C-alpha positions in Angstrom: 98.4 92.5 86.9 99.4 91.9 83.3 101.9 94.6 83.6 103.8 92.8 87.0 104.0 89.6 84.7 105.9 91.2 82.5 108.2 93.5 84.7 108.9 89.7 86.2 109.0 88.3 83.0 111.7 90.5 81.6 113.6 90.9 85.0 114.2 86.9 84.1 115.0 87.3 80.6 117.8 90.7 81.2 119.3 88.1 84.6 119.9 85.1 81.7 121.2 87.9 80.0 123.6 89.4 83.0 124.5 85.6 83.8 125.7 84.6 80.2 127.6 87.5 80.1 130.0 87.0 82.5 130.2 83.2 81.2 131.2 84.7 78.1 133.6 86.9 79.7 135.5 84.1 81.5 135.5 82.0 78.5 137.2 85.1 76.9 140.0 85.3 79.4 140.7 81.6 78.7 140.5 82.0 75.0 142.0 84.8 75.1 139.7 87.0 73.0 139.4 90.5 73.0 136.5 90.8 70.7 134.3 88.0 73.0 135.6 90.1 76.3 134.2 93.6 74.9 131.2 92.0 73.4 129.9 90.6 76.7 131.0 93.3 78.9 128.9 95.9 77.2 126.1 93.3 77.7 126.9 92.6 80.9 126.9 96.9 81.3 123.4 97.2 79.4 121.7 94.3 81.7 122.9 96.0 84.7 121.4 98.8 83.9 118.1 97.4 82.1 117.8 95.2 85.3 117.8 98.1 87.7 114.6 100.0 85.7 112.7 96.9 86.2 109.9 96.1 89.1 112.0 92.4 89.4 112.7 91.2 92.4 115.3 89.3 90.8 118.1 92.2 92.2 117.3 90.6 95.5 117.7 87.4 95.2 120.9 88.0 92.9 122.2 89.8 96.4 121.2 86.8 98.3 123.4 85.1 95.7 126.4 86.7 96.6 126.7 88.0 93.1 125.3 91.6 94.3 126.1 95.0 92.2 129.5 96.0 93.5 130.3 91.4 93.3 129.4 91.4 89.6 131.3 94.9 89.2 134.6 93.5 90.8 134.2 90.1 89.0 134.4 92.1 86.0 137.6 94.4 87.1 139.4 91.6 87.8 138.4 89.3 84.7 139.9 92.1 82.6 143.2 92.4 84.9 143.4 88.4 84.2 142.6 89.6 80.3 145.2 92.1 80.8 148.2 89.2 82.1 147.1 86.6 79.0 147.6 89.2 76.5 150.6 90.8 77.4 151.9 90.6 80.8 151.2 91.3 83.8 153.9 93.4 84.8 153.3 95.5 81.3 151.6 99.0 80.9 148.1 98.3 80.1 148.2 96.1 83.0 150.2 98.6 85.3 147.4 101.5 84.6 144.5 99.3 84.8 145.4 98.0 88.2 146.6 102.4 89.6 143.0 102.8 87.7 141.0 100.5 89.0 143.0 101.4 92.8 142.3 105.3 92.8 138.8 104.8 91.8 138.2 102.4 94.6 139.6 105.1 97.0 137.6 107.7 95.7 134.2 105.5 95.3 134.8 105.2 99.2 135.9 108.5 100.2 132.4 109.5 98.0 130.5 107.0 100.3 132.1 107.7 103.9 131.5 111.1 103.5 127.3 110.7 103.1 127.2 107.9 105.6 128.6 110.5 107.5 126.0 113.2 106.6 123.6 110.6 107.5 124.4 109.7 110.0 124.8 113.7 111.6 121.5 114.4 110.6 119.9 111.4 112.1 121.0 112.3 115.0 119.1 115.8 115.1 116.3 115.2 117.6 113.2 115.2 116.0 111.5 116.2 112.4 108.6 117.5 111.2 105.7 117.9 108.9 103.8 121.3 108.3 106.0 123.2 111.3 109.0 124.9 110.1 111.8 124.2 111.5 114.5 123.8 109.4 113.7 127.2 108.6 113.7 128.3 111.9 117.1 126.4 112.9 119.1 127.4 109.8 119.6 123.8 108.9 120.5 123.5 105.4 119.0 121.0 103.3 120.6 117.8 102.8 122.7 117.4 98.7 120.9 117.5 95.8 119.8 113.9 95.1 121.5 113.6 92.3 124.7 113.1 94.3 122.8 111.5 96.9 120.3 109.0 95.0 121.7 105.9 94.1 125.2 106.7 94.5 126.8 103.7 94.9 125.4 102.5 91.3 126.1 106.1 89.5 130.0 105.5 91.3 130.9 101.8 90.4 129.6 102.8 87.0 132.7 105.8 86.6 135.0 102.1 84.8 133.8 102.9 82.0 136.1 104.7 80.5 138.9 102.7 82.4 137.6 99.4 80.9 136.7 100.8 77.3 140.3 102.3 77.1 142.6 99.1 78.5 140.4 96.6 75.7 140.8 99.6 73.4 144.7 99.8 74.0 144.8 95.4 74.3 143.4 95.7 70.8 145.5 98.3 69.1 148.6 97.9 71.4 148.3 102.1 71.6 148.5 102.8 75.0 146.8 106.5 74.7 143.5 104.4 75.0 144.1 103.3 78.5 145.7 106.5 79.7 143.1 108.9 78.7 140.3 105.7 80.3 142.3 106.0 83.4 143.1 109.8 83.3 139.3 109.9 82.4 137.5 107.9 85.1 139.9 109.1 88.0 139.1 112.6 86.8 135.3 112.1 87.2 135.5 110.0 90.1 137.1 112.9 92.2 135.3 115.8 90.7 132.0 114.3 91.8 133.7 114.2 95.6 134.5 118.0 94.5 131.4 118.6 94.1 129.5 116.8 96.5 131.9 118.6 99.4 130.3 122.0 99.8 127.2 120.6 99.8 128.1 118.2 102.4 130.0 120.5 104.4 126.5 122.8 104.3 124.8 119.7 105.6 126.6 119.7 108.5 125.7 122.7 109.7 123.7 121.5 112.7 122.1 123.0 115.6 122.7 121.5 118.9 119.6 119.2 121.1 119.0 122.3 122.9 118.6 124.5 120.5 116.5 122.2 118.5 114.0 121.5 121.0 113.9 125.4 122.8 112.6 125.9 118.7 110.0 123.3 118.6 109.1 124.0 122.1 108.6 127.2 120.2 106.5 126.7 117.7 104.2 124.6 119.9 103.7 127.4 121.9 102.7 129.4 118.8 100.4 126.2 117.9 99.2 125.2 121.3 97.9 121.4 119.9 95.3 120.3 122.3 95.1 116.1 121.3 97.6 113.9 119.2 97.5 111.1 117.7 100.4 108.3 119.3 102.2 106.0 117.4 104.9 103.7 117.3 106.1 100.6 115.8 108.9 98.2 116.1 108.8 96.6 112.5 108.7 99.8 110.2 107.1 99.5 106.5 104.1 101.0 104.3 103.1 98.1 105.1 101.5 98.9 108.9 100.9 102.8 108.6 97.8 102.0 107.5 96.9 101.9 111.5 97.8 106.2 111.3 96.6 106.6 107.7 93.4 105.0 108.5 92.3 108.2 111.4 94.2 110.9 109.3 90.7 112.9 107.8 88.8 111.9 111.2 91.8 113.8 113.4 91.1 116.3 110.5 87.6 116.9 111.2 87.9 117.6 114.8 87.2 120.9 116.6 90.9 120.5 118.9 94.1 121.7 117.2 95.3 118.0 116.4 99.0 117.2 116.1 100.3 113.7 115.1 103.3 112.4 117.3 105.7 109.5 115.5 108.2 107.9 117.2 110.2 106.2 114.0 111.6 108.4 111.7 110.9 106.1 108.5 107.1 106.5 109.7 107.4 109.9 108.1 108.0 108.3 104.6 105.1 106.0 104.7 102.8 108.6 106.3 100.2 110.1 104.3 99.5 113.5 103.3 97.7 115.3 105.9 97.1 118.9 107.0 97.8 118.1 110.3 101.2 119.3 112.1 103.9 116.3 112.7 107.0 115.1 114.5 109.0 112.6 114.7 111.2 112.0 118.0 113.0 108.8 118.3 114.6 109.3 121.3 112.0 109.4 124.7 114.5 111.5 126.9 113.5 114.1 124.1 109.9 113.5 123.6 109.5 113.9 127.5 111.5 117.7 126.7 108.5 118.4 124.0 106.4 120.9 125.6 102.6 120.7 124.4 101.0 122.3 127.5 97.6 122.4 126.1 97.7 118.4 125.4 95.2 116.8 127.5 93.9 113.8 124.9 95.8 110.9 122.9 94.8 108.4 120.7 96.8 105.2 120.2 95.9 103.9 117.3 98.1 100.2 118.8 99.3 98.5 121.3 102.8 99.2 121.4 105.7 98.9 124.2 107.0 102.6 123.7 103.4 104.0 124.3 104.8 103.9 127.5 107.0 107.2 127.1 103.1 109.1 126.2 101.5 107.3 128.8 104.3 109.0 131.2 102.4 112.5 131.1 99.6 112.4 133.4 98.0 115.5 132.2 96.9 113.9 129.2 94.2 111.4 128.7 95.2 108.1 127.0 92.6 106.7 124.6 93.3 103.6 122.9 91.4 104.0 119.1 92.5 101.0 117.2 93.2 99.6 114.0 89.6 98.9 113.0 87.1 96.5 115.0 87.0 92.6 114.9 87.0 89.9 116.7 90.5 88.9 117.1 91.8 88.9 119.9 93.7 92.0 119.7 90.7 94.1 119.3 89.7 92.8 123.4 93.5 93.0 124.7 93.6 93.0 128.4 96.8 95.7 128.0 94.4 98.5 127.2 93.0 98.6 130.5 96.4 100.9 131.0 94.3 103.3 129.0 91.6 106.2 130.5 89.3 105.6 127.6 88.9 102.2 124.5 86.9 104.0 122.1 85.4 101.6 120.1 83.0 102.2 117.1 79.1 99.9 118.8 77.9 98.2 121.4 80.0 95.0 119.8 83.4 96.2 121.4 82.0 96.5 124.1 80.9 94.1 124.8 84.3 91.9 123.7 86.0 94.4 126.8 83.2 93.4 129.3 84.4 89.7 128.9 87.7 90.2 129.8 86.8 90.2 134.2 88.7 92.5 136.1 90.6 94.4 132.6 88.1 97.5 132.1 85.7 99.0 133.6 82.1 100.0 131.6 82.8 103.0 131.9 86.2 103.4 129.9 84.9 101.8 127.1 82.9 105.0 124.7 81.1 103.9 121.3 82.2 106.8 118.5 80.9 104.1 115.7 83.4 104.1 112.5 84.1 108.1 111.1 85.7 105.7 108.1 82.9 104.4 106.2 81.2 107.5 105.9 81.8 107.3 102.1 80.8 103.4 101.5 77.6 102.9 99.5 74.6 101.5 100.5 73.3 97.6 98.9 70.0 98.7 96.8 69.1 95.1 96.6 70.5 94.1 93.4 73.8 93.5 91.6 75.2 97.7 91.2 77.0 96.9 88.0 76.8 94.9 84.3 78.6 91.9 86.0 78.2 90.3 89.1 81.4 91.0 91.7 83.1 88.9 94.8 85.2 90.8 96.5 87.6 87.9 98.4 89.8 90.0 100.9 91.4 87.4 103.6 93.4 88.6 106.7 96.9 87.9 106.8 99.1 84.8 108.6 99.1 86.8 112.1 101.9 86.9 114.0 102.1 83.3 115.2 100.2 79.6 114.0 98.2 80.4 116.8 96.6 83.5 115.5 96.7 82.3 112.2 92.9 83.7 111.2 93.6 83.4 106.9 91.7 81.7 104.9 94.2 81.8 101.7 96.5 79.2 102.7 93.4 76.1 103.3 90.6 77.2 100.7 92.2 80.2 99.0 92.8 78.6 95.9 89.1 76.3 96.1 87.0 79.5 96.3 89.0 80.7 93.1 88.2 77.9 91.0 85.0 77.2 92.3 84.0 80.9 91.3 85.7 81.0 88.3 84.1 77.7 87.4 80.1 78.8 88.5 77.7 79.2 85.6 77.3 82.4 85.6 79.9 85.1 84.7 81.4 86.6 88.4 84.2 89.1 88.9 87.1 88.7 91.2 88.3 91.0 92.9 91.6 89.6 95.2 91.9 92.7 98.0 94.7 90.6 100.4 95.5 92.2 104.3 98.8 94.0 103.1 100.8 91.6 105.4 99.9 88.6 103.1 102.7 86.1 103.3 104.8 88.1 105.1 105.4 85.3 107.8 104.4 82.5 106.9 106.0 81.0 102.9 102.3 78.7 103.1 100.7 81.7 103.1 102.5 83.7 100.2 102.5 80.4 97.7 98.9 80.4 98.5 98.5 84.0 97.9 100.8 83.7 94.2 98.6 80.9 93.5 95.5 82.8 93.7 97.1 85.6 91.6 98.1 83.1 88.6 94.5 81.9 88.4 93.2 85.1 88.0 95.8 86.2 85.6 95.0 83.2 83.5 91.7 83.5 83.4 91.7 87.4 82.5 94.3 86.4 80.3 91.7 83.3 78.5 89.1 85.7 77.8 91.0 88.9 77.2 94.1 88.0 76.0 97.6 88.8 77.5 97.3 93.0 77.7 94.0 93.4 79.8 94.0 97.3 80.0 90.7 97.9 78.1 92.4 101.4 77.4 96.0 102.2 76.8 95.0 105.9 76.7 93.9 105.3 80.2 97.0 103.4 81.4 98.8 106.8 80.2 97.0 108.7 82.3 97.4 106.5 85.1 100.9 106.3 84.8 100.5 110.3 85.0 98.3 110.9 88.0 100.6 108.2 89.9 103.5 110.6 89.0 101.9 113.8 90.1 101.0 112.2 92.8 104.7 111.2 93.4 105.9 114.6 93.2 103.2 115.9 95.5 104.9 113.5 98.3 108.8 114.8 98.1 109.5 117.2 100.4 112.5 119.4 100.6 115.3 119.9 97.1 113.7 117.5 95.6 110.0 118.6 95.8 109.1 120.4 92.5 106.5 121.7 94.9 108.6 123.6 97.6 106.3 126.5 98.3 103.0 124.5 99.0 101.5 124.4 102.5 100.8 120.9 104.1 96.9 121.5 103.5 97.1 122.3 99.7 99.6 119.3 99.3 96.9 117.3 101.0 94.6 118.7 99.0 95.6 118.0 95.5 97.1 114.5 96.6 93.7 113.5 97.4 91.8 114.9 94.8 94.8 112.8 92.4 93.6 109.6 94.5 90.4 110.4 93.8 90.6 110.4 89.9 92.9 107.6 89.8 90.5 105.7 91.4 88.2 106.3 88.7 89.9 105.8 86.1 91.3 102.4 87.5 88.2 101.0 86.7 87.7 102.2 83.6 90.8 101.2 82.6 90.0 97.5 82.8 86.7 95.4 80.9 83.6 95.1 82.8 84.2 91.5 83.4 88.0 91.2 84.2 89.0 90.5 87.8 91.2 92.5 89.8 94.0 91.8 92.6 94.5 94.8 94.5 97.7 95.3 96.5 98.5 99.0 96.2 97.3 102.3 97.5 95.0 102.4 94.7 92.3 102.1 94.7 91.6 101.6 98.2 90.1 99.3 100.0 86.3 101.3 100.0 86.8 102.0 96.8 86.6 98.3 96.4 83.8 98.0 98.8 81.3 100.5 96.0 82.1 98.0 93.3 81.3 94.9 95.4 78.1 92.7 95.6 79.6 90.4 98.0 82.6 90.5 100.6 84.1 86.3 101.5 86.7 87.0 104.1 87.5 86.3 107.5 87.3 87.3 110.8 89.0 90.8 110.6 88.4 93.9 110.9 87.1 94.5 106.6 84.4 92.2 107.5 83.0 95.3 110.3 83.5 97.6 108.2 81.6 95.7 104.7 78.5 95.6 106.9 78.2 99.4 107.1 77.3 98.1 103.7 74.7 95.6 104.2 75.4 93.9 101.1 75.5 90.0 102.2 79.2 88.1 103.2 80.0 85.1 103.5 82.5 84.0 106.4 84.9 80.8 106.7 84.3 78.9 109.5 88.5 76.9 109.1 88.1 75.5 112.0 84.6 73.4 111.3 82.3 74.4 114.6 78.9 73.9 113.9 77.5 77.1 112.9 75.4 78.0 115.7 78.4 77.9 118.1 80.9 79.6 115.8 78.1 82.9 115.6 78.1 82.8 119.4 82.3 83.3 119.1 82.1 85.2 116.7 79.9 88.1 116.9 80.5 89.5 113.2 79.4 85.7 111.7 75.8 86.5 113.3 74.8 87.7 109.2 77.0 86.0 107.8 76.5 82.9 105.1 78.9 80.4 106.0 81.9 78.6 104.5 83.7 75.9 105.5 87.6 74.8 104.0 86.5 73.1 101.1 83.8 76.1 100.4 80.5 74.3 101.3 77.6 77.1 101.7 79.3 79.3 98.3 76.2 79.0 96.2 74.0 80.2 98.8 76.0 83.7 99.8 75.8 83.8 95.7 72.2 83.5 95.5 72.0 86.3 97.8 74.1 88.4 95.7 71.9 87.3 92.5 68.7 86.6 94.0 67.5 89.3 97.1 64.8 87.1 97.7 66.7 84.4 98.8 68.9 86.3 100.9 67.4 85.3 104.3 69.9 86.9 105.8 69.7 90.5 105.1 67.6 91.3 108.7 70.1 90.5 110.3 72.7 92.4 108.5 70.3 95.3 109.8 70.2 94.5 113.3 74.5 93.5 113.4 75.3 96.8 111.9 73.5 98.5 114.6 75.6 96.2 116.5 78.8 96.6 115.5 78.5 100.1 114.0 76.7 101.9 116.2 73.2 104.1 115.7 73.2 105.4 112.6 72.4 108.9 114.0 74.6 111.4 114.9 77.2 110.3 112.0 80.0 108.6 113.8 82.3 111.8 112.3 80.2 113.5 115.1 80.2 110.5 117.6 83.7 110.9 117.5 84.0 114.8 117.4 82.0 115.1 120.6 84.2 112.3 122.6 87.1 113.9 121.8 86.1 117.2 123.2 84.1 115.4 126.5 87.6 113.9 127.0 89.7 117.3 126.4 87.3 118.8 129.4 87.5 116.4 131.3 91.5 116.6 131.4 91.0 120.4 131.9 89.0 120.5 134.9 91.9 117.7 136.0 95.2 119.9 134.5 94.0 123.5 134.2 96.2 124.9 131.7 98.9 127.3 132.8 99.5 130.5 131.2 103.2 130.0 130.5 105.3 133.7 131.5 106.1 134.7 128.1 104.2 133.6 124.1 106.3 133.0 121.3 105.3 135.0 118.3 107.3 133.8 115.3 108.6 135.8 112.4 
């Protein structure tokens, strides 16, 4: 938390220096002061470089204010020309050389950017992208140009004007024509050389197979792998915040006895898909997806309801299953649209009841109870506080797509709750773990979210100082682990581990994440509060660190019930307790809070004094109702459900033996 505030403060400080440097250059032109202009120009270059190295939102604000990177360079160049005209003459040698140099640089920058854009466009025309299948080698697809030539190329090419700017200022100051001449030649030569270096790599990257050739090769490789079950995912608004819907199922998919494959529809999803040993194909166009042959595929699993699901649903030989991305009392967990699926897999009896309350939507036989395989790592309630400091996790949901589906407590009660916990007579550690999309739609939710974070950071700073991290060595180790995970996650030409199989890569990334998760908690004092908005630590790690959950109507609550620890839910509509519990099944064993946090003391007493925890027996009942029987384990039930449905699919559509079998080299 302290690191983020430091980066934000640095961003503001650097931005102030950047803006002042441009104002200084304007004053220098007006006063015809070469030393002042040179000093301010140098400050502006350094500030720009520093600003791009900070984790600050200032860059976005500058872009939104029409003062983005390209605009800043253009303004500085025009101011330089203005200074040339003020000191000498607009028709002078220095003015002409500077103008010619800037025009040539602009043409070369334009050519460089246009070439890269063309390469990217053509590569995106490939009918698919894969992971875990070696289609690129088989098709002879060359790698993209080296990352140094591609990544942040606009920043790099814009900075090529430095020799020309320096030379022009030196010529103005000394009246020696050689400075601007050599500066112009250096700038243009380096820009031209960069374009020449890029050309052969770009030409190789454009040697691509036809759509027919690519799809034929993919079908050959799939015929060899013979996938039997697919996890299918598509989403209109792609970002890392939505990919949890897929990532939560990866280990469950890997544990199946059937041969799995992941089918994605948007190329951006591959960037946010977690490491997995399961082969992945991403096919953006529906026409190309229809040509992908998976003759033994008989089961398709869907974590979400999306319009493009229909492109897989039209495969008649496949049994289609809605598995969702968490069980809760939200409308999304019992959507009428789900009747298009052959089966709906829910955690326990509660999921079945939700769907059966929707008349004429789904039949009793469509619903299968499989438990929640993801919850196997959760630690159970021992009847006492586990750590040295009582810990409350506040895990509110987000504001939803519309105000009608706004279940979050952050807006009306988040700040009140945090203040009440901080004011408690005992020291209570707070873990704030909001939904990844919190504040993405509602400015009010975003503001409330920031206020909650500010309260926790201020309390940490008051008790432990501005630098909350307890161990600098631990912080450095975390940074090294983060770097290792980033390196392992890179594939292609920029990868440091190009020879790793996906199984080996996945195993190393997960080991590193486990190490980082353990190290994260030891890097701060036991009583320090935590704001968790990144992948590490994971939600279930936060559950294991906590003694009490406070949340909203969401799947987070349903999952937490597996721990049998006390929990509280906000009843924001002010319904009578019994009516609220009847409507929201997850509230059956919950302590209830209103928007003023009345009821919080009961929940805290249940955490601190188990004899006062009168909801404990109800949690036992609710756990079985929501998540199903303890035995057989949910991993076993999930696997059995897939096997049973696969056998049914084979009965309806027996596998046709191909005329020939592909044997990869």
